[in-house]
N, C-alpha and C positions, 0 to 999 in steps of 0.2 A: 497670050494671056496677060503678060506684063503690061501691055498697052491698055487692055481693058481695065485692069485694076487701077492704073494711073488715071484713066479717064473718070472712073467712078470716084476716086479719091478727090479729084479736082472738082467734080460736079457737086458733091455735098458741101464742099467749102464755099461754093457760090450760090447756095440756095436763095431764091428770091425772098427778100424781106418785105413785110407788109408796108404799104405806103406810109412814108414818114409824116405826111401832112395830116393823117387822121389818127387820133389817139383814142382807141376803144374805151379806155378807162375814163377819159374826160367825157366822152359821149354817154357812157352808161351812168355816170354821175349826174349829168346835166339834163338828160332828156326825159326825166320823169319815169324812168324804167322801173317797173315793179320787180324788186329783187330782194334777196336776203344776203346778208354778209355773215359768214361763219368763220370762226378761228379754230385751227386745229394744232394740237401740240405735235411735237416730233413723234413719228411712228403711229399717229392716229389714223384710223381707217376713215376715209371720206365716203366711199361707198364700196360695197363688196360685190363680187361676182354673183349674179343671180338676183340682185336687188332690182326693184322696179326702176325703169329708166324714164324719169319724168322731168328732168331738167338738164340744162347746159351750165357748165361751170367755167369761171374765169379766174385765173390766179392773179391776185393783186400783189402779193409778195410771198416769198417762200419757194418751195420746190415740191413737186409731186411725182411719185412713181406709179406708172401704170403697169399692171402685171396680169397674167392669166394663170389659172390653176388647172392642171390636167386632172383627169379622172383618177390617176394614180397618186395624186397629191404633189406632183412636181410643179414648181412655180417658175414661170419664165417672165422676165422683165421686158416689156414692150417698149417703153419710152420713159425718159426722165424729162419733166417739164419744168419751166421756170416762169418768172413774172411775165405778164402780158400774153399768156397763152390760154386758149380755150381747151376744154376736154369734156367728155361726156356727150359729144354731139351726135352719137349714134341714135339717140332718141328721135332726132329730126328725120332720120332715114327709115323709120318704122320699127326700130328695135324697142321691144317692150320691157326687156330686162337687160341689166348690165352684162356685157360679154366678158368683162374683166373687173379687176379691183383697182382702186385709187387710194394711195397711202401718202400721207405727208412725210416727206423726208426730213424737212426742217420745219420749225414753227411757221405756219402758213395762214394767210388770210384769203378766203375764197369767196367770190361773188357768185351767187346762185340765181339763175334766171329760169323760171318755169318754161316748159316746152311751148305752151301756147303763146306766152309773151315773146319768146325768142322768134317764133314763126312770124308773129305780127311785125316785129322789128325788121326782120330780114325782108319782108314784103314791102315795108313802107320806107325804110331808111337805106338808100342806095350806098352810102359810104360804109355803113356797117356791113352791109351785104358783101361789098367788094373786099373788105378786110377779112371777113369770115371765110369767103371762098378762097382767098389767097392762103389763109391758114390751113384749110382742108387740103388744098393742092400740095402745099409744102409738106404736110404730114404724110400724104400718100407717096411723095417722092422719097421721103426719109424711110418709109417702110420698105419700098422697093430696094433701096440701097442697102438697108440692113440685111435683107434676104440675100442679096448678092455677096455682101460682106461675109455672112455666115457660110455661104457655099464655097467661096474661093479663097478667102484670106486666112492666114495663120492666126492663132489665138493672140499672138503678140500684136499683130496689126489691128485686130479687132479691139483689143484693149486700148491701144493708142487712139483709135478712132472714137471709141466711147468716151474717153477722157476729153478729147478735143470737142466733142459734141456737148458734153456737160459744161465745158468752159465757154460754149457758144462762140467758138472761133468761126470767122467768116462774117460776123455781124459788125465787127470793127477791127482796127489794127492794134489793139492793146497787146503789147508783147508778153505780158504775164497776167494770167487771170486765175483767181481762186474759184474753186467749185464747192458746192455744198458737201458737208461731211457725208461720205458714202462708205459703207463697210465693204471689205473685200469680198464678203459673201454676196452682196448685191452686185458688185462689179463682175463676179464670176457668173452670176445668173444672166447678166446683160450680154456677156460675150460668149457664153456657152462653154465654159471651162471650169476648172477646179479652183478653189481658194488658194491652194499651194502654188499653182501656176501664176495666178494673179500676183501673189506675194513676190514670186521670183521676178516677174517682169517689172513690178513697181520698184523693187530694189535696183534693177538694172537701169530703168529710166532715171532714177535718182542719181545713180553713179555716173551716168552719162551727162547729167546736168539738164535733162529734159523736164524734170519736175522737182519741186520742193515738197517734201512729204514728211511733215513733223506736226501731226495733229491735223492742221489744215492742209489741204492739197492745193498747190499752186502749179498751174500748167503753163509751160513756156511754149512759145510758137515753134521752137526747134523740134518739138515732138512730131510735127508734121513730117519730118524726114523719115520716121518709121513707117508712116502710111504710104509715102511716095516711093519708098525704096523698093526696087524690084527684087 
C-alpha cells in the first residue's frame, strides 16, 4: 500500500500542464469571441446546483470553489480552481442543469462563453481545442486521485495534499507560495474531516515550518514530506 500511495502522490505532482505556446486568454480576447465578462465578490454564487447549464466559464483572475449539495443538505467541495482554468464544461457533454455549485472564494473576474459559441470554437480552432482537451483530461486525473486519496490516506495527508494543490505545486519550482484565503470549514469539507482536526493539523504544519499561517496562508515545498511519508 505504501508504494501505491507514493506513486499517487508523485503522479499528481507532475500533472501535464497545458501547452505553454498557447494562451487561452489571449486567444479569447483576440479572436472576436462572443463572450461576457462578469465580476464576483468574495463568497458570491456564480451558479447554483440545478441552474440551467448554458455556458462555459473561464477564470481570468481570482479563485472558484466547486461543490455539490446532497439531498440531506451536506455540502462536499469538489475542486478549488484558479486563474486560466475552465469550468462549467458539463453543458458540452449534454448536461442541461448544473450538477453542482460554483462560488467565488476571492474577488474574481469570469469570462462566460455561451455553449453554442464554445462548440463552434472547439470545432474551428484546433489550438483552443487542444488546450481545452488537456484541461478536461487533467481534471479527470485529479478527480481519480482525489477519490484514491479519500479512500486510502489519513486526514493529515489529505489536508497536506489539498494545501499543495491550492498552492499549485508542480506548475513551477517556487519554494513558497501563498494560497487564497480559505476557511478551515472549507478545508474540512475538501478533505472529509472536522474543522477541529483541520485546526490541529494546521497548527502542527506551522510548528514544523511547513506553512506560514497568519491571516494569509503560505505553503512551503517541505509540506510534500507529509504526502510522501509512508
